C-alpha positions as CSV (number, residue, x, y, z in Angstrom):
1,M,0.0,0.0,0.0
2,S,1.3,3.4,-0.9
3,I,0.4,6.4,1.3
4,Q,1.7,9.9,0.5
5,W,0.3,12.6,2.8
6,Y,2.0,15.9,3.3
7,P,-0.6,18.6,3.4
8,G,0.5,22.2,3.2
9,H,-0.1,23.0,6.8
10,M,2.3,20.2,7.8
11,A,5.1,21.8,5.7
12,R,4.4,25.1,7.4
13,A,4.4,23.3,10.8
14,R,7.8,21.9,10.2
15,R,9.1,25.4,9.3
16,L,7.4,26.8,12.4
17,V,9.1,24.2,14.7
18,Q,12.5,25.1,13.3
19,E,11.8,28.9,13.7
20,N,10.6,28.4,17.3
21,L,13.5,26.3,18.4
22,K,15.5,29.4,19.3
23,L,12.7,30.4,21.7
24,V,12.8,27.3,23.9
25,D,15.3,25.5,26.1
26,V,13.8,21.9,25.9
27,V,11.8,20.1,23.2
28,I,9.2,17.5,24.3
29,E,8.9,14.8,21.6
30,L,5.5,13.2,21.9
31,L,5.1,9.7,20.6
32,D,2.3,7.2,20.5
33,A,3.2,4.4,23.0
34,R,1.6,1.8,20.7
35,I,4.0,2.7,17.9
36,P,7.0,4.5,19.4
37,A,9.2,3.9,16.4
38,S,6.6,4.4,13.7
39,S,5.4,7.6,15.3
40,R,8.8,9.2,15.3
41,N,9.6,11.7,12.6
42,P,12.8,10.3,11.0
43,L,14.1,13.8,10.6
44,I,13.7,14.7,14.2
45,G,17.5,14.7,14.9
46,K,18.2,17.1,12.0
47,I,15.2,19.3,13.0
48,L,16.2,19.6,16.7
49,G,20.0,19.7,16.2
50,G,21.6,19.6,19.7
51,K,18.5,21.0,21.5
52,P,17.9,19.0,24.8
53,H,14.7,17.0,24.5
54,L,12.5,14.7,26.4
55,V,10.7,11.7,24.9
56,V,7.1,11.2,26.1
57,L,5.2,8.0,25.2
58,N,1.6,9.1,25.2
59,K,-1.5,6.9,25.1
60,A,0.2,4.4,27.4
61,D,-3.2,3.3,28.6
62,L,-3.7,1.7,25.1
63,A,-0.3,0.1,24.9
64,D,1.2,-3.1,26.3
65,P,2.6,-2.0,29.7
66,D,5.6,-4.3,29.6
67,L,6.6,-3.1,26.1
68,T,6.1,0.5,27.2
69,R,8.5,0.0,30.0
70,A,10.9,-1.6,27.6
71,W,10.7,1.4,25.2
72,V,11.3,3.8,28.1
73,D,14.4,1.9,29.1
74,W,15.5,1.8,25.4
75,F,15.3,5.6,25.0
76,R,17.0,6.2,28.4
77,A,19.8,3.8,27.5
78,R,20.5,6.1,24.5
79,G,20.7,9.2,26.6
80,L,17.2,10.4,26.0
81,P,15.1,11.0,29.1
82,S,11.8,9.2,28.6
83,V,8.5,8.8,30.4
84,A,5.1,7.2,29.7
85,V,1.9,9.1,30.2
86,D,-1.9,8.7,29.9
87,S,-3.0,12.2,29.0
88,T,-6.8,11.4,29.3
89,R,-6.4,10.4,33.0
90,R,-3.4,12.8,33.6
91,K,-1.2,9.9,34.7
92,G,2.5,10.6,34.6
93,V,2.1,14.2,33.4
94,A,3.2,15.7,36.8
95,E,6.7,14.4,36.1
96,I,7.1,16.4,32.9
97,P,7.9,19.8,34.4
98,V,10.4,18.2,36.8
99,L,12.2,16.5,33.9
100,V,12.2,19.7,31.9
101,R,13.8,21.7,34.7
102,R,16.4,18.9,35.2
103,L,17.4,19.2,31.5
104,V,18.2,22.9,32.0
105,E,19.9,22.7,35.4
106,D,23.3,23.3,33.8
107,K,22.0,26.6,32.5
108,I,20.1,27.7,35.6
109,A,22.8,26.8,38.2
110,P,25.5,29.3,36.9
111,L,22.9,32.1,36.9
112,A,21.9,31.4,40.5
113,A,25.5,31.2,41.5
114,R,26.1,34.7,40.2
115,G,23.0,36.0,42.1
116,R,20.9,36.4,39.0
117,R,17.3,35.3,38.9
118,P,17.0,32.9,36.0
119,R,13.9,33.0,33.7
120,H,11.5,30.2,33.7
121,P,12.5,27.2,31.5
122,R,10.7,27.2,28.1
123,C,9.7,24.1,26.2
124,M,7.7,23.1,23.2
125,V,5.9,19.9,22.1
126,V,6.5,18.3,18.8
127,G,5.0,15.2,17.3
128,I,3.2,13.8,14.3
129,P,-0.6,14.3,14.1
130,N,-3.0,12.5,16.4
131,V,-0.5,11.4,19.0
132,G,-2.7,13.3,21.5
133,K,-0.7,16.5,21.7
134,S,-3.6,18.8,22.7
135,F,-4.8,16.3,25.3
136,F,-1.3,16.1,26.6
137,I,-0.9,19.9,26.9
138,N,-4.4,20.1,28.6
139,A,-3.4,17.5,31.1
140,L,-0.1,19.4,31.9
141,V,-1.9,22.7,32.4
142,G,-4.8,21.2,34.2
143,S,-7.6,22.8,32.2
144,R,-8.8,22.9,28.6
145,V,-6.7,25.5,26.9
146,T,-6.2,24.1,23.3
147,R,-8.6,22.6,20.8
148,T,-8.8,18.9,20.9
149,G,-10.2,16.3,18.5
150,N,-9.8,12.7,17.3
151,R,-8.9,13.6,13.7
152,P,-5.3,14.3,12.6
153,G,-4.1,17.9,12.3
154,V,-6.8,19.5,14.5
155,T,-4.4,21.9,16.2
156,R,-3.4,24.6,13.8
157,G,-2.3,27.6,15.9
158,Q,0.1,28.1,18.7
159,Q,0.1,29.7,22.2
160,W,2.2,29.9,25.3
161,V,0.9,28.2,28.4
162,R,2.2,28.2,32.0
163,L,2.8,24.8,33.6
164,A,3.7,23.7,37.2
165,R,7.1,24.7,38.7
166,G,7.2,27.8,36.5
167,V,7.8,26.0,33.2
168,E,6.5,27.7,30.1
169,L,5.3,25.7,27.1
170,L,4.8,26.7,23.5
171,D,2.1,24.7,21.7
172,T,3.1,23.9,18.1
173,P,1.4,21.9,15.4
174,G,2.5,18.4,14.7
175,V,5.1,17.5,12.1
176,L,4.8,14.7,9.5
177,W,7.5,13.6,7.1
178,P,6.8,13.9,3.4
179,K,7.2,10.2,2.5
180,F,6.6,6.8,4.1
181,D,9.6,4.7,3.0
182,D,8.5,1.6,5.0
183,P,5.0,0.2,4.1
184,Q,4.8,-1.3,7.6
185,V,5.2,2.1,9.1
186,A,2.4,3.5,6.9
187,L,0.1,0.6,7.9
188,K,0.8,1.1,11.6
189,L,0.2,4.9,11.4
190,A,-3.1,4.3,9.5
191,A,-4.2,1.6,12.0
192,T,-3.7,3.9,15.0
193,G,-5.3,6.9,13.4
194,A,-2.4,9.1,12.7
195,I,-3.4,9.4,9.0
196,K,-6.7,10.6,7.6
197,E,-8.8,7.8,6.3
198,E,-9.4,9.7,3.1
199,V,-5.8,8.9,1.9
200,F,-5.6,5.2,2.5
201,D,-7.6,2.0,1.7
202,V,-9.5,1.4,4.9
203,E,-10.3,-2.2,4.0
204,E,-6.6,-3.0,3.3
205,V,-5.5,-1.5,6.6
206,A,-8.2,-3.2,8.6
207,A,-7.3,-6.6,7.0
208,W,-3.7,-6.1,7.8
209,L,-4.6,-5.3,11.4
210,A,-6.9,-8.3,11.6
211,E,-4.0,-10.5,10.3
212,W,-1.6,-9.0,12.9
213,L,-4.1,-9.8,15.6
214,L,-4.5,-13.3,14.2
215,Q,-0.8,-14.0,14.4
216,S,-0.1,-12.2,17.7
217,F,-3.2,-12.1,19.8
218,P,-5.9,-14.5,18.4
219,R,-7.6,-14.8,21.8
220,A,-8.4,-11.1,21.7
221,L,-10.5,-11.7,18.5
222,E,-12.1,-14.8,19.9
223,E,-13.2,-13.1,23.1
224,R,-14.2,-9.8,21.8
225,Y,-16.3,-11.1,18.9
226,G,-17.2,-14.6,20.1
227,L,-15.4,-16.3,17.3
228,E,-15.0,-20.1,17.9
229,R,-12.9,-20.9,14.9
230,L,-10.6,-18.3,13.5
231,P,-9.8,-18.2,9.7
232,A,-6.4,-17.8,8.2
233,R,-6.7,-14.4,6.5
234,G,-7.5,-10.9,7.7
235,Y,-10.4,-10.3,5.2
236,Q,-12.1,-13.5,6.5
237,V,-11.9,-12.1,10.0
238,L,-13.6,-8.9,8.8
239,E,-16.4,-11.0,7.3
240,L,-16.9,-12.8,10.6
241,I,-16.9,-9.6,12.6
242,G,-19.3,-8.0,10.1
243,A,-21.6,-11.0,10.4
244,R,-21.4,-11.0,14.3
245,R,-22.2,-7.3,14.5
246,G,-24.9,-7.2,11.8
247,L,-22.9,-5.0,9.5
248,M,-24.7,-6.2,6.3
249,G,-24.9,-4.7,2.9
250,P,-27.3,-5.2,0.0
251,G,-28.3,-8.8,-0.7
252,G,-27.5,-9.9,2.9
253,T,-23.8,-10.0,2.4
254,V,-21.3,-8.5,4.9
255,D,-20.3,-4.9,4.2
256,I,-16.6,-5.2,4.4
257,F,-16.0,-1.5,4.5
258,R,-18.3,-1.0,7.6
259,A,-16.6,-4.0,9.2
260,S,-13.2,-2.4,8.5
261,V,-14.2,0.9,10.0
262,Y,-15.7,-0.9,13.0
263,L,-12.5,-3.0,13.7
264,L,-10.2,0.1,13.4
265,K,-12.4,2.0,15.8
266,E,-12.5,-0.8,18.3
267,F,-8.7,-1.2,18.1
268,R,-8.0,2.6,18.5
269,E,-10.3,2.8,21.5
270,G,-8.6,-0.2,23.3
271,R,-11.7,-2.4,23.1
272,L,-9.7,-5.5,22.1
273,G,-7.0,-4.9,24.7
274,R,-3.7,-3.1,25.1
275,F,-1.3,-3.6,22.2
276,T,2.1,-2.3,21.0
277,L,2.8,-2.7,17.3
278,D,6.5,-1.7,17.5
279,L,9.1,-3.7,19.4
280,P,12.3,-2.0,20.8
281,P,15.3,-2.7,18.5
282,G,17.7,-5.4,19.6
């Protein structure tokens, strides 16, 4: 499957991130805990340069907890502070300002030693669309200050917000790369909702996800949909789900498109369980 999606506002968002880097001390890189590798912009190193940054695995409530811990350890082993959060329940977010201040201690300490009052640390959030950036910022602030939604690219503007411990945060739009070189990455991004459904084949993505579940977590399909005997292929799973849920089309046949949309929605909402599609390298 070929997916190419790089709308104009995403190109502007990348330029905006690069322009705003000089205004901040720390960058918070927000990833989807279900796909920590696939949800990373491969150009992030070039974009940020040597700017200190913190890796945050969002939507940890939807991901496999053991693999989330493994990913946190993997990032930390490579010198990148990392933490997992559940923005919807505000779990783990209280640690963020503490970690941000820790990353700028080497700048603050000399000023304090000279008797100068240092300014508040400034940070910005970057990430691809639909990793929950607005919900994450709202959880940090403790109130609803940015527009939120469940479709990619909702946040278009930017604003400064004050966090705990005097940390200031600049909200910025997400960044997406212009080309998906790995088809598996594109499938994972589509399955988790990072890409608009208008630009990919919903049935193909749902069939791929069904096949992944067949191979990795067949009991999740059996228990969720009451399937006694699982078929061998993803499209056959979609047919069974459609029949179980009454998603029928003309002539009494299963509407595969509706079944595909249904499975993707169930997966994204965690109805089948907590899954991580990316494994830590090595």
